[in-house]
N, C-alpha and C positions, 0 to 999 in steps of 0.2 A: 501488491505489497512492497515489491522492490522499489517502486517509484516513491512510496511513502518513506522508506528507509533512506533513499537517496536525497529526497527533499528535506527530511528532518533527521539527520544522523544523530544518534545518541538517545533516541526514545527508548523507554523501557518496553519490554515485550507486552505488558498489559496496556500500555499507552497505544501501541500499534493496534492491538485488538479493539480497544475502545474507539480509536479514530476511524477504523474500518467497519465498526458495528458488527464484529464477529466475536465468537466465543474465544476464550483464551486457549483452550485445547486446539481449536482450528488454527489459530495464529501460530501456536507452537509447532504444529505439524508443517505448516507452510514455511516457517522460518527454518525448521530442520532441513527441509528440502533445499532452500536457498543456501544454507550453510554447506550442505553436501555438494552443491554445485560450485561452491567457492565464491558466492556473491555477497555473503554477509559473514560477520563474525560477532560473537557475543563477548562482551567485556564486562567484568564485575563493576557494578556501580560504585562510584566514589563515596556516595552518601550511605549506601547500604549494601554490603558485600553479598547479601543474599539475592539481590536483584541484579539483573543483567541489562545493560544497554545494548542496542543493536547498531552496529556500524557497517557501512558498505565497505567492501574490499576494493582494491584497485580494479579488479575485473568488472565489478559492478559499475564503477565510475566510467570505465571505458565504453560500456554499452548504454549509458544514460541517455545520450542524444538519440540513439537508434530506438531505444525503448519509448521515448517521448514521441518520436516520429511515427512509430508503429501505432501508438495509441491515437494519434491524430488521424491516421489513415482509417482506423476502425471507426472513429467518431464520424468522420466525413462520410464513410460508407453507410453508416446507420442513418445519418441525416438525409442522405440521398435516397435511401430506401423508404423511410417512413415520413420524410418531410421535416423541415425545420420546426414548424409549429408543434407537431406531435412529439418530436424529440424534446423540445423545451418543456412541454407540458408533462411528459413522462419523468424527466429529471426533477422537475419541481415537485411532482407527486411523491416520487421515491424519497426525496429529501424530507418532505413533510412527514411521511410515515416513519422515517428514521428518527426524526426529532421527537415524534410522539412516543416512540418506544424507549427513549432514554430515561 
């Protein structure tokens, strides 16, 4: 979720939930945890004060490269464990299921 916020600062909480295909309450709890750790801040939307955009903090920006690197390491490990073809097939199937559920 933090990578989404870093890649697309200023999304609304509901947009983050939609982009990750998770429920709003789940997104809210995760964002609450990121806020408590000092990685995000919520800012009232300029278009509608009732909505809040999510912005990364300087602390989040500082770990962005390390976060991406860690993700790459995990992806490589999974590919090495199950094989490139199975990895690609699984990702394709998960994306297909996700699209079907929209």
